[in-house]
Structures are given as structure tokens and as C-alpha cells.
MARBAKE-524326 format. One record per residue (C-alpha): x, y, z; residue number from 1. Coordinates in pm, whole numbers, plus 50000, padded with zeros to 5 digits. Example, Ala and Ser with C-alpha at 12.3 -4.5 7.8 and 13.67 -1.06 7.14 Angstrom:
! MARBAKE-524326
(atom (51230, 49550, 50780), 1)
(atom (51367, 49894, 50714), 2)
! end
This chain:
! MARBAKE-524326
(atom (49987, 50002, 49983), 1)
(atom (50148, 50349, 49887), 2)
(atom (50192, 50597, 50138), 3)
(atom (50048, 50962, 50080), 4)
(atom (50371, 51091, 50058), 5)
(atom (50442, 50812, 49804), 6)
(atom (50105, 50909, 49594), 7)
(atom (50186, 51280, 49572), 8)
(atom (50567, 51223, 49486), 9)
(atom (50432, 51006, 49166), 10)
(atom (50183, 51266, 49112), 11)
(atom (50369, 51548, 49140), 12)
(atom (50674, 51330, 48899), 13)
(atom (50365, 51308, 48659), 14)
(atom (50284, 51703, 48673), 15)
(atom (50663, 51828, 48642), 16)
(atom (50741, 51564, 48324), 17)
(atom (50412, 51679, 48146), 18)
(atom (50460, 52111, 48210), 19)
(atom (50807, 52055, 48081), 20)
(atom (50730, 51808, 47790), 21)
(atom (50878, 51509, 47919), 22)
(atom (50654, 51186, 47806), 23)
(atom (50846, 50844, 47765), 24)
(atom (51002, 50959, 47474), 25)
(atom (51148, 51279, 47572), 26)
(atom (51309, 51075, 47899), 27)
(atom (51587, 50953, 47779), 28)
(atom (51958, 51171, 47927), 29)
(atom (52146, 51360, 47712), 30)
(atom (52518, 51156, 47625), 31)
(atom (52782, 51287, 47924), 32)
(atom (53074, 51476, 47841), 33)
(atom (53231, 51291, 48139), 34)
(atom (53421, 51004, 47958), 35)
(atom (53358, 50663, 48069), 36)
(atom (53571, 50488, 48300), 37)
(atom (53767, 50212, 48219), 38)
(atom (53609, 49871, 48324), 39)
(atom (53923, 49776, 48530), 40)
(atom (53857, 50097, 48708), 41)
(atom (53498, 50021, 48764), 42)
(atom (53541, 49690, 48890), 43)
(atom (53802, 49787, 49111), 44)
(atom (53613, 50053, 49297), 45)
(atom (53307, 49802, 49291), 46)
(atom (53526, 49543, 49526), 47)
(atom (53631, 49843, 49741), 48)
(atom (53265, 49928, 49807), 49)
(atom (53153, 49551, 49836), 50)
(atom (53414, 49547, 50151), 51)
(atom (53211, 49803, 50304), 52)
(atom (52965, 49722, 50595), 53)
(atom (52604, 49928, 50624), 54)
(atom (52797, 50150, 50876), 55)
(atom (53090, 50224, 50667), 56)
(atom (52877, 50261, 50338), 57)
(atom (52651, 50530, 50541), 58)
(atom (52927, 50692, 50677), 59)
(atom (53094, 50769, 50310), 60)
(atom (52772, 50918, 50200), 61)
(atom (52853, 51226, 50436), 62)
(atom (53069, 51517, 50466), 63)
(atom (53076, 51673, 50776), 64)
(atom (53229, 51977, 50920), 65)
(atom (53477, 51950, 51217), 66)
(atom (53669, 52194, 51442), 67)
(atom (54036, 52267, 51461), 68)
(atom (54366, 52347, 51243), 69)
(atom (54495, 52012, 51269), 70)
(atom (54351, 51640, 51206), 71)
(atom (54517, 51533, 51560), 72)
(atom (54608, 51789, 51766), 73)
(atom (54350, 52081, 51711), 74)
(atom (54369, 52348, 52020), 75)
(atom (54138, 52277, 52359), 76)
(atom (53857, 52476, 52289), 77)
(atom (53784, 52331, 51931), 78)
(atom (53855, 51981, 52089), 79)
(atom (53561, 52067, 52317), 80)
(atom (53321, 52188, 52046), 81)
(atom (53389, 51855, 51837), 82)
(atom (53284, 51677, 52158), 83)
(atom (52996, 51876, 52211), 84)
(atom (52857, 51858, 51829), 85)
(atom (52995, 51550, 51730), 86)
(atom (53084, 51326, 52010), 87)
(atom (53448, 51309, 51842), 88)
(atom (53786, 51538, 51979), 89)
(atom (53985, 51574, 51591), 90)
(atom (53909, 51499, 51254), 91)
(atom (54079, 51144, 51261), 92)
(atom (53835, 51064, 51562), 93)
(atom (53556, 51153, 51333), 94)
(atom (53684, 50942, 51031), 95)
(atom (53774, 50643, 51273), 96)
(atom (53415, 50663, 51449), 97)
(atom (53236, 50730, 51101), 98)
(atom (53397, 50648, 50769), 99)
(atom (53316, 51005, 50658), 100)
(atom (53371, 51044, 50258), 101)
(atom (53387, 51429, 50274), 102)
(atom (53452, 51692, 50499), 103)
(atom (53441, 52041, 50456), 104)
(atom (53661, 52331, 50578), 105)
(atom (53526, 52655, 50737), 106)
(atom (53710, 52962, 50834), 107)
(atom (53468, 53010, 51164), 108)
(atom (53581, 52595, 51238), 109)
(atom (53950, 52715, 51261), 110)
(atom (54009, 52498, 50978), 111)
(atom (54192, 52827, 50745), 112)
(atom (54416, 52943, 50948), 113)
(atom (54690, 52988, 50630), 114)
(atom (54788, 52753, 50318), 115)
(atom (55088, 52588, 50493), 116)
(atom (54831, 52513, 50784), 117)
(atom (54558, 52426, 50545), 118)
(atom (54797, 52164, 50350), 119)
(atom (54883, 51981, 50667), 120)
(atom (54538, 51957, 50800), 121)
(atom (54437, 51764, 50456), 122)
(atom (54707, 51561, 50494), 123)
(atom (54625, 51464, 50856), 124)
(atom (54302, 51375, 50725), 125)
(atom (54420, 51178, 50425), 126)
(atom (54681, 50980, 50699), 127)
(atom (54356, 50856, 50879), 128)
(atom (54136, 50757, 50578), 129)
(atom (54416, 50545, 50492), 130)
(atom (54451, 50387, 50819), 131)
(atom (54035, 50278, 50810), 132)
(atom (53969, 49895, 50780), 133)
(atom (53860, 50008, 50385), 134)
(atom (54105, 50300, 50315), 135)
(atom (53904, 50576, 50103), 136)
(atom (54032, 50921, 50068), 137)
(atom (53875, 51183, 50180), 138)
(atom (53718, 51407, 49947), 139)
(atom (53785, 51756, 50073), 140)
(atom (53542, 52087, 50012), 141)
(atom (53512, 52437, 50073), 142)
(atom (53292, 52737, 50005), 143)
(atom (53547, 52955, 49814), 144)
(atom (53332, 53084, 49574), 145)
(atom (53528, 53419, 49593), 146)
(atom (53367, 53778, 49605), 147)
(atom (53128, 53759, 49970), 148)
(atom (53201, 53404, 50041), 149)
(atom (53579, 53309, 50074), 150)
(atom (53668, 53013, 50364), 151)
(atom (54067, 53088, 50273), 152)
(atom (54210, 53386, 50300), 153)
(atom (54547, 53609, 50231), 154)
(atom (54859, 53466, 50123), 155)
(atom (54593, 53300, 49900), 156)
(atom (54483, 53473, 49622), 157)
(atom (54157, 53623, 49639), 158)
(atom (53966, 53680, 49294), 159)
(atom (53653, 53862, 49234), 160)
(atom (53301, 53755, 49284), 161)
(atom (53116, 53592, 49022), 162)
(atom (52867, 53905, 48996), 163)
(atom (53174, 54084, 48931), 164)
(atom (53333, 53895, 48675), 165)
(atom (52955, 53925, 48545), 166)
(atom (52974, 54292, 48506), 167)
(atom (53335, 54216, 48344), 168)
(atom (53138, 54012, 48087), 169)
(atom (53455, 53819, 48012), 170)
(atom (53415, 53457, 47927), 171)
(atom (53849, 53423, 47939), 172)
(atom (53869, 53570, 48292), 173)
(atom (53572, 53346, 48474), 174)
(atom (53759, 53068, 48353), 175)
(atom (54110, 53179, 48461), 176)
(atom (53960, 53293, 48805), 177)
(atom (53828, 52936, 48841), 178)
(atom (54163, 52820, 48716), 179)
(atom (54370, 53034, 48953), 180)
(atom (54159, 52927, 49242), 181)
(atom (54133, 52560, 49163), 182)
(atom (54506, 52578, 49171), 183)
(atom (54551, 52671, 49470), 184)
(atom (54289, 52472, 49607), 185)
(atom (54442, 52162, 49526), 186)
(atom (54777, 52239, 49653), 187)
(atom (54630, 52299, 49950), 188)
(atom (54457, 51932, 49931), 189)
(atom (54129, 52097, 49876), 190)
(atom (53984, 51864, 49596), 191)
(atom (53649, 51973, 49586), 192)
(atom (53483, 52354, 49562), 193)
(atom (53102, 52409, 49598), 194)
(atom (53126, 52705, 49334), 195)
(atom (53008, 52799, 49071), 196)
(atom (52671, 52972, 49189), 197)
(atom (52467, 52857, 48892), 198)
(atom (52158, 53100, 49025), 199)
(atom (52037, 53343, 48806), 200)
(atom (51940, 53652, 49025), 201)
(atom (51626, 53813, 48884), 202)
(atom (51485, 53895, 49248), 203)
(atom (51697, 54200, 49405), 204)
(atom (51540, 54109, 49741), 205)
(atom (51702, 53807, 49730), 206)
(atom (51891, 53776, 50092), 207)
(atom (52124, 53499, 50028), 208)
(atom (52230, 53524, 49689), 209)
(atom (52236, 53867, 49517), 210)
(atom (52643, 53904, 49436), 211)
(atom (52716, 53565, 49406), 212)
(atom (52518, 53503, 49107), 213)
(atom (52663, 53600, 48767), 214)
(atom (52386, 53782, 48748), 215)
(atom (51990, 53812, 48584), 216)
(atom (52033, 53705, 48214), 217)
(atom (52033, 53403, 48226), 218)
(atom (52232, 53280, 47884), 219)
(atom (52511, 53474, 48016), 220)
(atom (52489, 53303, 48330), 221)
(atom (52515, 53019, 48185), 222)
(atom (52808, 53122, 47982), 223)
(atom (53004, 53201, 48310), 224)
(atom (52900, 52882, 48496), 225)
(atom (53029, 52661, 48218), 226)
(atom (53395, 52864, 48174), 227)
(atom (53430, 52865, 48569), 228)
(atom (53325, 52460, 48551), 229)
(atom (53636, 52419, 48319), 230)
(atom (53859, 52671, 48488), 231)
(atom (53815, 52454, 48824), 232)
(atom (53814, 52121, 48707), 233)
(atom (54101, 52172, 48481), 234)
(atom (54276, 52267, 48733), 235)
(atom (54201, 51924, 48940), 236)
(atom (53917, 52023, 49139), 237)
(atom (53583, 51960, 49120), 238)
(atom (53316, 52201, 49089), 239)
(atom (52969, 52234, 49205), 240)
(atom (52694, 52421, 49069), 241)
(atom (52437, 52541, 49284), 242)
(atom (52151, 52597, 49414), 243)
(atom (51911, 52346, 49202), 244)
(atom (51708, 52365, 49091), 245)
(atom (51791, 52744, 49107), 246)
(atom (51768, 53023, 49438), 247)
(atom (51807, 53313, 49247), 248)
(atom (51425, 53444, 49281), 249)
(atom (51364, 53419, 49668), 250)
(atom (51304, 53703, 49970), 251)
(atom (51352, 53400, 50229), 252)
(atom (51675, 53311, 50342), 253)
(atom (51738, 52913, 50342), 254)
(atom (51938, 52908, 50639), 255)
(atom (51653, 53032, 50833), 256)
(atom (51335, 52981, 50635), 257)
(atom (51204, 52785, 50357), 258)
(atom (51169, 53002, 50079), 259)
(atom (50889, 52927, 49791), 260)
(atom (50966, 53015, 49413), 261)
(atom (50638, 52981, 49186), 262)
(atom (50807, 53019, 48885), 263)
(atom (50598, 52804, 48616), 264)
(atom (50704, 52491, 48479), 265)
(atom (50780, 52717, 48137), 266)
(atom (50964, 52974, 48355), 267)
(atom (51164, 52754, 48530), 268)
(atom (51306, 52613, 48206), 269)
(atom (51360, 52984, 48077), 270)
(atom (51497, 53138, 48399), 271)
(atom (51649, 52888, 48613), 272)
(atom (51740, 52585, 48418), 273)
(atom (52005, 52730, 48141), 274)
(atom (52307, 52753, 48345), 275)
(atom (52287, 52416, 48503), 276)
(atom (52172, 52281, 48135), 277)
(atom (52544, 52461, 48085), 278)
(atom (52732, 52307, 48373), 279)
(atom (52593, 51967, 48236), 280)
(atom (52751, 52028, 47902), 281)
(atom (53053, 52124, 48018), 282)
(atom (53136, 51805, 48238), 283)
(atom (53037, 51930, 48593), 284)
(atom (53140, 51701, 48897), 285)
(atom (52869, 51797, 49122), 286)
(atom (52578, 52006, 49180), 287)
(atom (52402, 52073, 49514), 288)
(atom (52042, 52107, 49572), 289)
(atom (51847, 52413, 49702), 290)
(atom (51645, 52401, 50035), 291)
(atom (51345, 52564, 49850), 292)
(atom (51022, 52484, 49748), 293)
(atom (50902, 52512, 49385), 294)
(atom (50536, 52373, 49347), 295)
(atom (50516, 52399, 48999), 296)
(atom (50783, 52113, 48992), 297)
(atom (50712, 51903, 49268), 298)
(atom (50308, 52064, 49461), 299)
(atom (50429, 51811, 49784), 300)
(atom (50572, 52125, 49963), 301)
(atom (50907, 51888, 49993), 302)
(atom (51221, 52127, 49941), 303)
(atom (51403, 52046, 49650), 304)
(atom (51663, 51839, 49839), 305)
(atom (51423, 51597, 49908), 306)
(atom (51250, 51609, 49649), 307)
(atom (51228, 51304, 49414), 308)
(atom (51042, 51460, 49121), 309)
(atom (51306, 51734, 49101), 310)
(atom (51626, 51530, 49162), 311)
(atom (51532, 51237, 48991), 312)
(atom (51280, 51340, 48756), 313)
(atom (51450, 51658, 48623), 314)
(atom (51813, 51658, 48714), 315)
(atom (51872, 51328, 48659), 316)
(atom (51654, 51230, 48385), 317)
(atom (51543, 51538, 48232), 318)
(atom (51883, 51739, 48224), 319)
(atom (52056, 51355, 48193), 320)
(atom (52307, 51439, 48476), 321)
(atom (52430, 51127, 48634), 322)
(atom (52725, 51306, 48845), 323)
(atom (52747, 51351, 49227), 324)
(atom (52419, 51541, 49378), 325)
(atom (52514, 51710, 49711), 326)
(atom (52275, 51865, 49963), 327)
(atom (52336, 52181, 50071), 328)
(atom (52393, 52209, 50418), 329)
(atom (52099, 51965, 50631), 330)
(atom (52190, 52204, 50930), 331)
(atom (51998, 52503, 50762), 332)
(atom (51657, 52526, 50889), 333)
(atom (51456, 52546, 50525), 334)
(atom (51544, 52161, 50501), 335)
(atom (51417, 52099, 50890), 336)
(atom (51095, 52235, 50831), 337)
(atom (50879, 51975, 50778), 338)
(atom (51111, 51638, 50919), 339)
(atom (51308, 51551, 51196), 340)
(atom (51654, 51532, 51205), 341)
(atom (51659, 51118, 51153), 342)
(atom (51436, 51122, 50821), 343)
(atom (51610, 51451, 50623), 344)
(atom (51923, 51236, 50534), 345)
(atom (51706, 50943, 50435), 346)
(atom (51463, 51141, 50199), 347)
(atom (51758, 51298, 50079), 348)
(atom (51908, 50989, 49962), 349)
(atom (51579, 50825, 49833), 350)
(atom (51529, 51164, 49648), 351)
(atom (51820, 51086, 49442), 352)
(atom (52063, 51288, 49639), 353)
(atom (52464, 51097, 49675), 354)
(atom (52669, 51310, 49957), 355)
(atom (52480, 51461, 50274), 356)
(atom (52648, 51768, 50352), 357)
(atom (52719, 51901, 50744), 358)
(atom (52442, 51748, 50942), 359)
(atom (52322, 51884, 51232), 360)
(atom (52402, 51573, 51462), 361)
(atom (52597, 51334, 51292), 362)
(atom (52508, 51019, 51525), 363)
(atom (52126, 51092, 51469), 364)
(atom (52189, 51115, 51053), 365)
(atom (52423, 50816, 51039), 366)
(atom (52217, 50618, 51218), 367)
(atom (51907, 50670, 51052), 368)
(atom (52092, 50612, 50716), 369)
(atom (52220, 50269, 50844), 370)
(atom (51876, 50137, 50971), 371)
(atom (51732, 50254, 50656), 372)
(atom (51980, 50057, 50448), 373)
(atom (51912, 49739, 50705), 374)
(atom (51556, 49733, 50698), 375)
(atom (51537, 49794, 50293), 376)
(atom (51400, 50162, 50282), 377)
(atom (51729, 50210, 50108), 378)
(atom (51814, 49937, 49889), 379)
(atom (52179, 49843, 49873), 380)
(atom (52162, 49818, 49509), 381)
(atom (52050, 50205, 49533), 382)
(atom (52346, 50305, 49796), 383)
(atom (52605, 50116, 49608), 384)
(atom (52546, 50305, 49254), 385)
(atom (52576, 50630, 49528), 386)
(atom (52857, 50507, 49654), 387)
(atom (52975, 50437, 49325), 388)
(atom (52938, 50796, 49186), 389)
(atom (53122, 50963, 49481), 390)
(atom (53455, 50713, 49407), 391)
(atom (53469, 50782, 49039), 392)
(atom (53415, 51171, 49144), 393)
(atom (53731, 51106, 49373), 394)
(atom (53883, 50900, 49126), 395)
(atom (53913, 51140, 48808), 396)
(atom (54048, 51401, 49077), 397)
(atom (54342, 51210, 49147), 398)
(atom (54284, 51106, 49534), 399)
(atom (54311, 50756, 49491), 400)
(atom (54636, 50814, 49288), 401)
(atom (54793, 51077, 49558), 402)
(atom (54553, 51196, 49814), 403)
(atom (54833, 51416, 49969), 404)
(atom (55043, 51750, 49930), 405)
(atom (55277, 51908, 50051), 406)
(atom (55419, 52288, 50172), 407)
(atom (55689, 52297, 49869), 408)
(atom (55384, 52289, 49647), 409)
(atom (55177, 52549, 49826), 410)
(atom (55473, 52773, 49823), 411)
(atom (55468, 52731, 49441), 412)
(atom (55149, 52795, 49395), 413)
(atom (54952, 52994, 49663), 414)
(atom (54926, 53345, 49605), 415)
(atom (55260, 53358, 49390), 416)
(atom (55289, 53708, 49214), 417)
(atom (55116, 53614, 48913), 418)
(atom (54793, 53501, 49065), 419)
(atom (54808, 53817, 49233), 420)
(atom (54824, 54036, 48944), 421)
(atom (54594, 53842, 48745), 422)
(atom (54330, 53872, 49000), 423)
(atom (54414, 54253, 49005), 424)
(atom (54347, 54274, 48592), 425)
(atom (54026, 54101, 48651), 426)
(atom (53915, 54316, 48939), 427)
(atom (54001, 54631, 48702), 428)
(atom (53722, 54491, 48426), 429)
(atom (53481, 54470, 48677), 430)
(atom (53403, 54806, 48837), 431)
(atom (53044, 54955, 48700), 432)
(atom (53025, 55311, 48672), 433)
(atom (52632, 55376, 48722), 434)
(atom (52591, 55771, 48722), 435)
(atom (52840, 56050, 48670), 436)
(atom (52606, 56412, 48622), 437)
(atom (52870, 56711, 48566), 438)
(atom (53196, 56491, 48494), 439)
(atom (53271, 56394, 48874), 440)
(atom (53476, 56101, 48794), 441)
(atom (53725, 56058, 48753), 442)
(atom (53825, 56270, 49056), 443)
(atom (54110, 56571, 49006), 444)
(atom (54443, 56535, 49207), 445)
(atom (54433, 56937, 49156), 446)
(atom (54114, 56990, 49235), 447)
(atom (53997, 56739, 49469), 448)
(atom (54341, 56620, 49601), 449)
(atom (54222, 56595, 49984), 450)
(atom (53982, 56330, 50001), 451)
(atom (53742, 56161, 50309), 452)
(atom (53673, 55827, 50276), 453)
(atom (53358, 55663, 50476), 454)
(atom (53115, 55422, 50492), 455)
(atom (53082, 55055, 50576), 456)
(atom (53356, 54833, 50717), 457)
(atom (53201, 54493, 50694), 458)
(atom (53458, 54239, 50813), 459)
(atom (53660, 54048, 50541), 460)
(atom (53449, 53692, 50394), 461)
(atom (53783, 53598, 50442), 462)
(atom (53890, 53737, 50783), 463)
(atom (54187, 53843, 50579), 464)
(atom (54201, 54195, 50451), 465)
(atom (54000, 54545, 50527), 466)
(atom (53885, 54747, 50690), 467)
(atom (53690, 54893, 50350), 468)
(atom (53787, 55224, 50391), 469)
(atom (54103, 55198, 50484), 470)
(atom (54167, 54999, 50176), 471)
(atom (54017, 55286, 49941), 472)
(atom (54209, 55515, 50129), 473)
(atom (54537, 55342, 50055), 474)
(atom (54486, 55303, 49743), 475)
(atom (54372, 55649, 49602), 476)
(atom (54683, 55767, 49821), 477)
(atom (54887, 55526, 49630), 478)
(atom (54726, 55712, 49312), 479)
(atom (54828, 56050, 49447), 480)
(atom (54544, 56186, 49642), 481)
(atom (54571, 56221, 50028), 482)
(atom (54301, 56031, 50130), 483)
(atom (54174, 55976, 50518), 484)
(atom (53920, 55712, 50611), 485)
(atom (53669, 55767, 50860), 486)
(atom (53430, 55442, 50960), 487)
(atom (53070, 55519, 50996), 488)
(atom (52921, 55187, 50949), 489)
(atom (52610, 55020, 50829), 490)
(atom (52414, 55219, 51086), 491)
(atom (52567, 55528, 51145), 492)
(atom (52489, 55737, 51437), 493)
(atom (52350, 56109, 51439), 494)
(atom (52645, 56165, 51565), 495)
(atom (52904, 55983, 51359), 496)
(atom (52722, 56155, 51039), 497)
(atom (52768, 56486, 51206), 498)
(atom (53137, 56405, 51254), 499)
(atom (53219, 56260, 50899), 500)
(atom (52991, 56655, 50797), 501)
(atom (53238, 56825, 51002), 502)
(atom (53522, 56634, 50864), 503)
(atom (53436, 56709, 50482), 504)
(atom (53486, 57068, 50556), 505)
(atom (53884, 56972, 50558), 506)
(atom (53834, 56770, 50262), 507)
(atom (53774, 56865, 49873), 508)
(atom (53538, 56531, 49828), 509)
(atom (53397, 56233, 49953), 510)
(atom (53392, 55874, 49893), 511)
(atom (53115, 55727, 50059), 512)
(atom (53082, 55318, 50081), 513)
(atom (52729, 55182, 50077), 514)
(atom (52642, 54851, 50179), 515)
(atom (52279, 54730, 50088), 516)
(atom (52091, 55036, 50187), 517)
(atom (51720, 55020, 50269), 518)
(atom (51424, 55258, 50231), 519)
(atom (51463, 55337, 50653), 520)
(atom (51862, 55289, 50640), 521)
(atom (52093, 55554, 50847), 522)
(atom (52312, 55488, 50552), 523)
(atom (52064, 55746, 50321), 524)
(atom (52087, 56041, 50577), 525)
(atom (52444, 56017, 50639), 526)
(atom (52467, 56042, 50192), 527)
(atom (52197, 56386, 50248), 528)
(atom (52424, 56521, 50520), 529)
(atom (52711, 56477, 50272), 530)
(atom (52553, 56635, 50006), 531)
(atom (52451, 56917, 50177), 532)
(atom (52827, 57038, 50198), 533)
(atom (52829, 57124, 49814), 534)
(atom (53157, 56885, 49815), 535)
(atom (53161, 56613, 49543), 536)
(atom (53026, 56290, 49648), 537)
(atom (53123, 55964, 49523), 538)
(atom (52916, 55656, 49608), 539)
(atom (53054, 55318, 49616), 540)
(atom (52774, 54995, 49643), 541)
(atom (53022, 54768, 49797), 542)
(atom (52781, 54478, 49817), 543)
(atom (52444, 54467, 49585), 544)
(atom (52457, 54746, 49330), 545)
(atom (52112, 54842, 49417), 546)
(atom (52174, 55133, 49609), 547)
(atom (52196, 55414, 49405), 548)
(atom (51809, 55357, 49358), 549)
(atom (51762, 55521, 49703), 550)
(atom (52011, 55781, 49732), 551)
(atom (51878, 56077, 49554), 552)
(atom (52132, 56348, 49461), 553)
(atom (52404, 56114, 49419), 554)
(atom (52580, 56237, 49117), 555)
(atom (52887, 55997, 49088), 556)
(atom (52768, 55634, 49137), 557)
(atom (52970, 55318, 49119), 558)
(atom (52954, 54917, 49188), 559)
(atom (53224, 54706, 49331), 560)
(atom (53044, 54388, 49382), 561)
(atom (53216, 54339, 49706), 562)
(atom (53442, 54482, 49982), 563)
(atom (53692, 54273, 49962), 564)
(atom (53987, 54449, 49907), 565)
(atom (54075, 54292, 49525), 566)
(atom (53800, 54462, 49410), 567)
(atom (53804, 54752, 49633), 568)
(atom (54145, 54840, 49501), 569)
(atom (53997, 54802, 49174), 570)
(atom (53708, 55066, 49221), 571)
(atom (53950, 55291, 49382), 572)
(atom (54173, 55310, 49069), 573)
(atom (53882, 55411, 48887), 574)
(atom (53792, 55667, 49084), 575)
(atom (54150, 55776, 49045), 576)
(atom (54142, 55828, 48688), 577)
(atom (54399, 55520, 48662), 578)
(atom (54184, 55266, 48488), 579)
(atom (53857, 55333, 48244), 580)
(atom (53541, 55197, 48414), 581)
(atom (53430, 54926, 48159), 582)
(atom (53207, 54704, 48379), 583)
(atom (52841, 54656, 48286), 584)
(atom (52541, 54593, 48515), 585)
(atom (52491, 54228, 48483), 586)
(atom (52155, 54290, 48658), 587)
(atom (51857, 54545, 48633), 588)
(atom (51846, 54828, 48913), 589)
(atom (51491, 54916, 48942), 590)
(atom (51343, 55250, 49101), 591)
(atom (51279, 55276, 49432), 592)
(atom (50942, 55485, 49342), 593)
(atom (50842, 55246, 49066), 594)
(atom (50965, 54877, 49104), 595)
(atom (50833, 54771, 48766), 596)
(atom (51026, 55057, 48616), 597)
(atom (51417, 54990, 48528), 598)
(atom (51665, 55278, 48649), 599)
(atom (51940, 55125, 48483), 600)
(atom (51917, 54795, 48241), 601)
(atom (52085, 54502, 48251), 602)
(atom (52424, 54608, 48019), 603)
(atom (52416, 55006, 48155), 604)
(atom (52794, 55108, 48208), 605)
(atom (52915, 55461, 48147), 606)
(atom (53258, 55524, 48025), 607)
(atom (53501, 55828, 48105), 608)
! end
């Protein structure tokens, strides 16, 4: 007898197939661009899987966080955090206890102090995996998207993020950025990067994607995604297109809630699908699911991560993808709304997922998968197929041949001068000049030589670099100006605003860095007070480019798409006239008083 959920799932699959034009005649997958592995490789990996117990098989499906800079000797506070959250003291014990197939690095978990340490940690993890009864190398991953999401900081090379690359419009720059990042990650022992972001950011109110997307034009995003896939994977690192089936049109953050996307099946095909199709055609190694509900694709109300119609029906059958599918973090609220932490991993696997990322309680999740495998809810054949996909990815990325790295390799590759110079060149092609009334820009060293830089100083995404106002002031000073920084923050107080206005009295012009300005933001009051002085005001949006719509009276406005040093320095060079602004908006900026009317269209960008 079928459960209600099974009936709904079956009905949803049929509805989605009909809406997307999928009959039996249309369900055959496209040929895979990834060459088939040799029979000897398949046989060897299948023999490895056959040696595993249910507990070991379940463990290989998980990608888990772990605190600490060392695999065996983390700081006492990190060991305590591990014991509290995972029941082990360190990464080596985690691997011995659960035989996890993957580990994800985070800055907040203290995994990424510096490149040498990251390499040592990676080697320690692989040594622990080699000591298992069934030795399988660990797939070490991280979120090194660049721009506003970067887990490993300087002296590793930090590159422009996705929307900045979208503004630059160069497929070659996107591929080069992926190649540089991939080479450096590989040298530190990281063989999978949860990038590029394949979401099409058509909603300016999107609280979680925004500048992590290449833009709002599906075809342009598709080109950039494919280029980055080729860059990363050409450097030996598995890329991961996220967040399927597309997280670009939501106003809810799936970390804290369950977003709904109300695109029709036809709109999904036109807006959301192209970047994922391009990633698959480029031979993408992995795809990450989103914790979002798309009723047109699955009316059950389940998030995509748990949806058989979406993961199996669309991603696998419709799009012909047979690579590794990984969940977004299972600790996020979006996937925990409907089901308990014991059911979520099982339902994800039944939906067609292969890897289970970062469950909140590994002991609960692991036990649930073992139980489902033993009682037949998950068939051994299905689980073995998932394991084979994962092991083939590890094989393809060289982990079975040599999972280790060295400090010498780090020194030859990570943060080298050629990479940093390439990052600067790429960034110089991304800054977008949105408005330049009266020819305020470029600033003149003769007329406006004394500059004040005010505004927001968010912490660097990677934990290295910044603060933004000082980076801008330093680069402007290197460009021949005398620039002074005054941090006024995200919500400047009346006292700080008054202080900024008083400081401007002693300067010739001001550059103000803004960050996601809203209608009620005190950043608007700061800009009004600066404009009231009559001095030239240059506004630089350092996150989403939409701020100018709410800043009446500003004559000169630019977008850098991030507050990372590489993009701020590039913006400062444009302000100083050392570089021509050549970036073009990859998204539309809508009018604040008429949200359906564009203030600036996709492709807008002024020149000097």
C-alpha cells in the first residue's frame, strides 16, 4: 500500500514531466560529456564498495564539518566543540568513528588559518582515512566562491566574485579565475569547491544569493558558469553548480526559513535551467540542491533537496545528469521545517541525492541511514550506485593515485605574484560606473586632492584584508591623492554623521561606501548630510549594486560587487582615473518609487 507521500511524489513527477514536455519519448538523458571510466577502474571501485559494512557505506555518504586547525591536535576549545557537537575530539577520530567520505572546511571552524596549515590539515585527514579497515581517501571541500564567500584568505589569492565577473562579461576571465582558484585549492589538499553559483538573481530582494550570482540574464550566467567549471576542473578540483533547481528568485534565506519560488514550469525552463544545463554540458562533477519549494516542479511542499520529482525526475532524467548530487547543509532551517533530523538524510537519499552535507547531529543522521539500509527502505543496490558515483569523482580528481600535498607545492602555487597580478587585472575590468552627472569622475588630483573616505566596514569574508574604508583610502593615496578614512558603519548614528560632515569641511571631496541600503537605512541620512555640504560625493556600492535607487541627489555612483580588497582597489583606481570603468550591470536596477520600471537596465555602464 502506498503512503500519501509516495502518491503525491508520483503525481508530482507526472505533473512536472507533463509541464516540461517529458513523455516516455523525451525522458532519455543527453550523452554525458564525461568519458566513461575503464572497466578495470569500475571493477576495482565496486570491489572496494563490496568490502564495506552498512555502517561504512553510510559514513561514506556524509560530508561533515570538524573544528580545528589540525587533524589530530586541535586547540582545546576546538576539541571541546567537537566533543559537544560530534562526540569526537578531532578529525582523525571523526574519520575512525564514522568513516565519513568528505570533510568541509570553514573559517569559523578554524580550519583555514593559512595555506601551509590547510595543507597540513588535509594531509592529516588523508592519513586518518588511509588507516581505515577499508581505506578510502576523503573528498575535502570548501565554499571558495570568491567575492563575498571565501573560506581561505590571504596569502592565498582572492579573486573577484561572481557578479563582478558578470559585470566584466569576459568568459576568459571567469575561466582564468576558476583555474587560479582551483590550482591553489588543489595545492592545499582541497579537491572540491562548492562553486560556481548557478543561480540567476532576478530578485533584487534576494537575501542569500545577490552578488554570489553572475547576474540576471540566464544565458549570460550560463556562459560564465560553464567557463568556471572548465577553469576549476581543468586545475584538478571538482566544481559544484548550486543551488538546483535555482535559488535566484526568493526573498527568504533558506538558512533561516523555507523559501518558495513561484515560477511556472515554463519560467523555470527559461530562467533557472540554462546555467545548470551549461554546467552539465561542461562536464560538471557535482551539483548542489537547494532547500526551496518550487510548486510547479513538485506540488508536495517538500524542499528540492528532498524531492524525487526534482532531483531524479528533472536533474537526472530530464537533464541527463549522472554525476554526484550533494545537499546544501542539512543544518539549514529550510530543510528541517517539515521533517526531523533523522528523516531528512534518508529522504534526501531517496530523492536521488548522493552526498549528505553537514547534518546538525551526525550520530542521529548516520544511525538513520544505517537503519534505512538495514530494513530495506534504502536498497543496497541504490546506495552502492551512490557510492560508485562518489568514488568515481574521487578517482577522477586523483585522490586514489595521490591524496596528499606538501608545503613545497603550496609555496610554488598559492598566492604567487602571477596569480595576484591576474586577480588585479580581472578586477580592473569589473567596476561599473552607474552615474556620472557633471563629470564628477574621475576625481582630479589638482581640484580634489584631499579626500575623505567614509562608510561601511564589514569584516572581510575570508577573515583577511580590509577594513574597506582604509583599503580605499590607501589605494587612493597610492594614486596621488591624500585620503583619510572614517568608518561610519552600517547604521551610522547622528553623532557619527555629524562627525563625517565636519571632517568633509577640511577635504575637497568624499567617497562613501554603502552596503545594501534600504528605505529606512541611516546610510541614506549620511549621504544626505554629505551632499548638503556642496562638496563632490562619490558613492560606491560594495555589495549589491541596487543602492543608488535610494540615494537621491548623488551625482557619481559606482558598483564594486564586493568589499574584498581586490575589488576595492580596482574601484579606487577607477575613481582616481588610473583605469577606465568598463564593467556593465549584469542585473537591472529598478526605481525605488516604481519597482517595475528600470532605473538602469542590464548592460548599463558609463565610460570616461
